[in-house]
C-alpha distance (Angstrom), angle and dihedral (degrees) to the residues before:
residue distance angle dihedral
M1 . . .
E2 3.79 . .
L3 3.80 93.5 .
S4 3.76 136.1 78.0
L5 3.77 123.5 -155.8
E6 3.80 89.4 -114.3
Q7 3.80 92.0 55.3
L8 3.79 91.1 49.7
L9 3.81 92.4 49.7
I10 3.81 91.3 49.1
A11 3.80 89.4 53.0
L12 3.80 91.4 48.8
N13 3.80 89.7 50.3
K14 3.81 91.5 65.5
R15 3.77 87.6 101.7
R16 3.79 100.9 172.6
L17 3.79 92.8 47.7
M18 3.80 92.5 43.6
A19 3.82 90.9 50.3
K20 3.80 91.0 53.3
A21 3.80 90.6 46.7
L22 3.81 92.0 51.7
L23 3.80 93.1 46.5
L24 3.79 91.2 49.5
N25 3.80 96.6 46.0
L26 3.78 100.3 37.5
V27 3.80 101.5 36.1
A28 3.80 115.3 11.6
V29 3.82 99.9 48.7
P30 3.85 95.7 45.5
V31 3.81 91.5 46.7
L32 3.80 90.4 46.5
A33 3.81 92.3 52.4
Y34 3.80 92.0 46.4
L35 3.81 92.5 50.6
F36 3.80 91.5 49.7
V37 3.80 96.4 50.6
R38 3.80 93.8 47.0
P39 3.83 99.8 70.0
V40 3.82 97.4 31.7
P41 3.84 115.1 84.4
V42 3.81 102.7 -125.3
E43 3.78 131.0 145.1
P44 3.83 114.9 -84.5
G45 3.81 91.5 -116.9
Y46 3.79 91.8 52.9
A47 3.80 91.9 48.6
A48 3.81 91.3 48.1
G49 3.80 90.9 50.7
I50 3.80 92.9 52.8
V51 3.79 92.1 48.7
L52 3.81 91.7 45.2
I53 3.80 95.5 54.5
A54 3.81 90.7 42.3
V55 3.81 93.1 57.4
A56 3.83 92.4 50.4
P57 3.84 108.6 84.7
G58 3.77 133.5 171.2
A59 3.79 104.8 60.6
P60 3.81 114.4 -165.2
F61 3.82 86.8 -129.5
G62 3.82 90.8 76.4
P63 3.81 97.6 89.6
K64 3.82 91.0 42.1
F65 3.80 91.0 55.0
A66 3.82 89.5 48.1
E67 3.78 89.3 52.0
I68 3.81 91.9 49.3
S69 3.81 93.1 47.7
K70 3.82 92.4 41.7
S71 3.78 89.1 -124.0
D72 3.82 133.5 137.3
I73 3.82 103.3 -46.1
E74 3.80 91.3 175.4
F75 3.80 92.5 58.2
A76 3.81 91.8 42.5
S77 3.81 91.9 52.8
G78 3.78 93.8 44.8
L79 3.79 92.2 47.6
M80 3.80 91.3 48.8
A81 3.81 91.1 52.0
V82 3.81 94.9 46.7
L83 3.81 94.3 45.6
G84 3.79 91.1 47.3
I85 3.79 93.5 52.5
I86 3.80 95.6 44.2
S87 3.80 93.2 44.8
V88 3.81 89.8 68.1
V89 3.81 85.0 74.4
T90 3.79 102.7 27.2
I91 3.82 98.2 51.6
P92 3.84 95.9 60.2
V93 3.81 90.6 42.5
S94 3.81 93.2 48.5
L95 3.80 93.0 48.0
A96 3.80 90.5 49.1
L97 3.81 89.0 53.6
F98 3.79 99.8 42.0
L99 3.82 101.3 29.9
P100 3.81 105.6 32.6
G101 3.75 115.9 -179.5
D102 3.76 134.3 60.6
V103 3.81 97.7 -15.6
T104 3.79 109.7 127.3
V105 3.78 122.8 -174.1
D106 3.80 128.9 -162.5
P107 3.85 106.6 -136.3
L108 3.80 91.0 -175.4
G109 3.79 91.3 55.7
I110 3.81 90.5 49.1
G111 3.79 90.4 49.2
W112 3.80 93.1 51.5
M113 3.80 91.3 49.3
I114 3.80 92.7 50.5
C115 3.80 91.7 48.0
G116 3.79 94.1 47.7
I117 3.80 99.7 40.4
Q118 3.81 102.5 34.5
L119 3.80 118.4 8.6
L120 3.80 102.1 42.5
P121 3.84 95.2 49.2
L122 3.81 89.9 47.0
L123 3.81 93.3 50.3
A124 3.81 91.8 41.9
G125 3.79 91.5 54.7
I126 3.80 92.8 47.2
G127 3.81 92.2 46.4
L128 3.78 93.6 47.7
D129 3.80 92.2 49.4
S130 3.79 91.1 48.1
R131 3.81 94.6 49.6
Y132 3.79 102.6 31.6
P133 3.83 109.8 20.9
S134 3.80 92.8 165.1
V135 3.81 90.0 57.3
T136 3.81 93.1 50.4
N137 3.80 90.8 47.4
W138 3.79 87.4 56.9
L139 3.81 96.1 40.8
H140 3.79 100.4 42.0
P141 3.84 100.5 74.3
P142 3.85 96.4 52.8
V143 3.81 92.1 40.2
Q144 3.79 90.0 50.6
R145 3.80 91.2 50.6
L146 3.82 90.3 48.0
S147 3.80 89.1 50.9
D148 3.81 91.8 51.6
V149 3.80 93.5 47.9
S150 3.80 94.3 45.7
F151 3.81 90.7 48.2
L152 3.81 91.7 54.1
F153 3.80 90.6 43.2
L154 3.80 90.3 54.1
I155 3.82 91.9 53.0
V156 3.81 92.5 49.3
L157 3.80 91.9 44.4
L158 3.80 92.8 52.7
L159 3.79 90.7 48.7
V160 3.81 94.3 48.5
V161 3.80 97.9 43.0
Y162 3.80 99.7 40.4
S163 3.81 103.1 28.5
D164 3.82 93.1 107.2
E165 3.79 92.5 49.9
M166 3.80 91.5 48.2
I167 3.81 91.2 50.1
T168 3.80 89.6 56.5
L169 3.81 88.5 61.2
I170 3.81 91.3 64.0
G171 3.76 109.4 108.6
T172 3.80 94.9 18.4
G173 3.79 94.3 94.9
T174 3.80 90.0 -120.1
L175 3.79 97.4 106.2
F176 3.79 90.6 46.0
I177 3.81 92.1 54.0
S178 3.80 91.0 44.6
V179 3.79 93.2 52.0
V180 3.81 92.0 46.5
V181 3.82 92.8 49.8
I182 3.81 90.9 46.2
C183 3.81 93.9 48.9
V184 3.81 93.3 46.6
S185 3.81 90.3 47.8
L186 3.78 90.0 51.0
F187 3.80 91.9 49.3
L188 3.80 94.3 47.3
G189 3.79 91.8 46.8
Y190 3.78 92.2 52.6
V191 3.81 93.5 45.5
L192 3.81 95.1 46.9
G193 3.80 95.8 40.2
G194 3.79 94.3 97.7
P195 3.77 132.7 -107.9
G196 3.81 94.9 -58.6
R197 3.79 120.1 85.5
N198 3.82 91.7 -141.9
T199 3.79 94.1 60.9
R200 3.81 92.5 39.4
E201 3.79 90.3 57.7
V202 3.80 92.2 46.3
L203 3.79 94.8 50.8
A204 3.81 91.5 44.5
T205 3.81 96.2 53.1
T206 3.82 95.6 36.4
T207 3.80 91.8 51.8
T208 3.80 92.9 46.0
A209 3.82 97.2 49.4
R210 3.79 104.3 63.7
N211 3.81 124.0 -161.3
A212 3.79 101.1 -84.5
A213 3.81 94.3 175.7
I214 3.80 92.8 60.9
A215 3.81 93.1 41.1
L216 3.82 91.6 50.5
F217 3.79 90.6 48.4
I218 3.81 91.0 53.8
A219 3.82 92.7 41.6
T220 3.80 91.9 56.3
T221 3.81 97.6 40.3
S222 3.81 103.1 36.3
F223 3.82 104.9 30.5
S224 3.80 129.0 59.8
D225 3.83 93.9 -170.9
P226 3.85 109.8 95.7
D227 3.81 89.6 -154.3
V228 3.81 88.8 74.2
L229 3.80 91.9 58.5
M230 3.80 92.1 45.1
V231 3.81 93.5 53.6
V232 3.80 92.9 45.9
L233 3.81 89.2 54.7
A234 3.80 93.8 46.5
F235 3.80 94.2 46.3
S236 3.81 91.4 46.9
F237 3.79 92.5 48.3
V238 3.80 93.9 51.5
G239 3.81 92.5 44.8
V240 3.80 95.1 48.1
V241 3.81 94.5 44.9
L242 3.81 93.3 48.1
S243 3.81 92.2 46.2
G244 3.79 91.8 47.0
L245 3.80 93.1 49.7
L246 3.80 91.8 49.1
A247 3.80 92.0 46.1
G248 3.79 89.8 51.9
M249 3.80 91.5 49.0
W250 3.81 91.9 49.0
G251 3.80 91.1 46.7
R252 3.81 93.4 53.5
R253 3.78 90.4 48.0
T254 3.81 92.6 58.4
R255 3.79 94.9 54.3
């Protein structure tokens, strides 16, 4: 509701920045995760979970983090849309490269999830604002508050429901690898995000918070090992919390 189609197209036209963002999210982070799990002795399910969440880019949290940090929401929304669309192809290819074997992925199911969770709400908000701006001016404040509350509720819910499972990962090396991959992703995103602080912050938080919805879908439909699901949840939780804390810090700094 805060975006116009023109603003979104301008953000997508930042070709050099978008190319770096795609290279980082689609290639660098998956390769980084794969290289980290290779030398460290962790259970196969844990290693598969780290690789799975690493190959799933384009989290729908990207625009929310940009809103919190008062950064470039247009670029965050455009990047989320592009990564979501491309990931329909890149996720199966990446898993075939990094996790060869009996892992089968449903690209159509991924595509439907991305359309329903990310693309349709984005296009609906833009269309509504374009056609009925007075309605969006009235709707935006309560919807924004609902978004903030539901985001915080999700974080608390994940912590309460899966805290025991996450504790069991301590000492396995899994949390260490996850934190290292997350921190390196954050650093690379900020460094490669261009000269402007707004786009640096967007690329940093978007790259760090992977697409947990897609990863969870694949973990439950393509893997029988529950360790895969557990690691996806833990990795996602750490990435989202760290990105949210940084976004909040950056947002307070710009006031």
